[in-house]
C-alpha positions in Angstrom: 0.0 0.0 0.0 1.3 3.5 -0.9 -0.4 6.5 0.7 -1.3 9.3 -1.6 0.8 12.5 -1.1 -0.4 15.1 1.4 -1.8 18.2 -0.1 -3.3 21.6 0.7 -6.6 22.9 -0.5 -8.3 26.4 -0.3 -11.3 27.2 1.9 -13.9 26.7 -0.9 -12.7 23.3 -1.9 -12.2 22.3 1.8 -15.8 23.3 2.5 -17.1 21.2 -0.4 -15.1 18.1 0.8 -15.6 18.7 4.5 -19.0 20.5 4.9 -18.6 20.6 8.7 -15.9 23.3 8.3 -16.8 27.0 8.5 -15.4 28.4 5.2 -15.2 31.9 6.7 -12.9 30.8 9.6 -10.3 28.8 7.6 -7.5 30.0 5.4 -6.5 26.6 4.0 -6.9 22.9 4.8 -4.0 20.5 4.9 -4.9 16.8 4.1 -2.5 14.1 5.3 -2.6 10.5 4.5 -0.6 8.1 6.6 -0.5 4.5 7.5 2.2 4.6 10.1 3.8 7.7 11.5 6.5 8.4 14.1 4.8 11.3 15.9 7.7 11.8 18.3 10.0 12.7 15.5 7.5 15.0 13.9 6.8 16.7 17.2 10.5 17.2 17.8 11.0 18.6 14.3 8.1 21.1 14.9 9.5 22.0 18.3 13.0 22.5 17.0 11.8 24.6 14.1 9.7 26.8 16.4 12.7 27.2 18.8 14.9 28.2 15.9 12.3 30.9 15.1 12.2 32.2 18.7 9.5 30.2 20.4 9.9 29.0 24.0 9.7 25.2 24.3 8.7 23.3 27.4 7.8 19.8 28.4 5.2 18.8 31.0 3.5 22.2 30.8 -0.2 22.6 30.4 -1.8 25.7 28.8 -4.5 26.9 31.3 -5.6 30.0 29.5 -5.0 32.1 26.4 -3.8 35.7 26.5 -5.6 37.8 23.9 -5.0 41.2 22.3 -7.7 43.8 21.8 -8.6 42.2 18.5 -9.1 38.8 20.1 -5.9 37.2 18.7 -4.0 34.9 21.0 -0.7 36.5 21.8 0.4 34.3 24.7 -0.7 31.7 27.2 -0.9 31.2 30.9 0.6 27.8 31.8 1.0 25.3 34.6 4.2 23.4 35.1 2.9 19.9 35.8 6.0 18.8 37.7 6.6 21.8 40.0 3.1 23.3 40.1 4.5 26.7 39.2 2.3 29.0 37.0 
């Protein structure tokens, strides 16, 4: 078995294929096919890329609340360290 390649579709096509999506709230839709996946490696690649672009990376941390700007965009999070209990 060979999985088809992953692809990206615009909001109109995504709404046709996935009518449960709200076309007004999506910019694009990524479709992934996979039979077996090493999610640990993918997660590490995403985390390392984010860190390289300036993101703070943490393990055993739970997001407890979003921090929003005046326009309602998330600009940060309040978090709980699940090991120490620090917030």
